[in-house]
C-alpha positions as CSV (number, residue, x, y, z in Angstrom):
1,X,-6.4,-1.3,-8.2
2,X,-4.3,-3.5,-5.9
3,X,-5.0,-1.9,-2.6
4,X,-8.8,-1.8,-3.0
5,X,-8.9,-5.5,-3.6
6,X,-6.7,-6.2,-0.7
7,X,-8.7,-3.9,1.6
8,X,-11.9,-5.7,0.5
9,X,-10.2,-9.0,1.3
10,X,-9.2,-7.8,4.7
11,X,-12.7,-6.6,5.6
12,X,-14.1,-9.9,4.4
13,X,-12.0,-11.9,6.9
14,X,-12.5,-9.2,9.5
15,X,-8.9,-9.5,10.9
16,X,-8.6,-5.8,11.1
17,X,-11.3,-3.1,11.1
18,X,-10.2,-0.1,9.0
19,X,-12.7,2.8,9.2
20,X,-13.3,5.0,6.2
21,X,-10.6,7.6,7.2
22,X,-8.1,4.7,7.7
23,X,-8.9,3.4,4.2
24,X,-8.4,6.9,2.7
25,X,-5.0,7.1,4.4
26,X,-4.0,3.7,3.1
27,X,-5.1,4.5,-0.4
28,X,-3.2,7.8,-0.3
29,X,-0.1,6.1,1.0
30,X,-0.3,3.5,-1.7
31,X,-0.7,6.0,-4.5
32,X,2.1,8.1,-3.2
33,X,4.4,5.1,-2.8
34,X,3.7,3.8,-6.2
35,X,4.3,7.2,-7.8
36,X,7.5,7.7,-5.9
37,X,8.7,4.2,-6.7
38,X,7.7,4.7,-10.4
39,X,5.3,1.7,-10.3
40,X,2.8,2.7,-13.0
41,X,0.9,-0.5,-13.4
42,X,-1.3,-0.8,-10.3
43,X,-2.0,-4.4,-11.1
44,X,1.7,-5.4,-11.2
45,X,3.3,-7.7,-8.6
46,X,5.2,-4.7,-7.2
47,X,2.0,-2.8,-6.7
48,X,0.5,-5.7,-4.8
49,X,3.7,-5.9,-2.7
50,X,3.4,-2.2,-1.9
51,X,-0.3,-2.6,-1.0
52,X,0.3,-5.6,1.2
53,X,3.2,-3.8,3.0
54,X,1.1,-0.7,3.6
55,X,-1.8,-2.8,5.0
56,X,0.6,-4.8,7.3
57,X,2.2,-1.6,8.6
58,X,-1.3,-0.2,9.2
59,X,-2.3,-3.3,11.1
60,X,0.6,-2.6,13.4
61,X,-1.0,0.8,14.2
62,X,0.4,3.3,11.8
63,X,-2.3,5.3,10.0
64,X,-0.5,8.4,8.9
65,X,-0.2,8.3,5.1
66,X,3.1,10.2,5.0
67,X,4.7,7.8,7.5
68,X,3.2,4.8,5.7
69,X,4.7,6.0,2.4
70,X,8.1,6.7,4.0
71,X,8.3,3.2,5.5
72,X,7.4,1.6,2.2
73,X,9.9,3.8,0.3
74,X,12.6,2.9,2.8
75,X,11.9,-0.9,2.2
76,X,11.7,-0.9,-1.5
77,X,13.6,2.1,-2.9
78,X,16.6,0.1,-4.1
79,X,14.5,-2.8,-5.4
80,X,14.6,-3.4,-9.1
81,X,11.3,-2.5,-10.7
82,X,10.2,-3.8,-14.1
83,X,10.0,-0.8,-16.4
84,X,6.7,-2.0,-17.8
85,X,5.0,-1.8,-14.4
């Protein structure tokens, strides 16, 4: 899953410390955003873009999964998504 790999990468470089509750919030936001944007393939480029965006927003201080999802939806809702993803 895209977000798990990116979170592991983040923890390896130790640029941001996400605690277990933060990680649950980020994964929940990722899943919700992917579902709402109809991104079914969690390994697609769009899924990685969503994951990176969620992580970046979280680095800026947002940890609420609903607000994370809303911000990602606002950014990508009109973006063309490959129907195979």
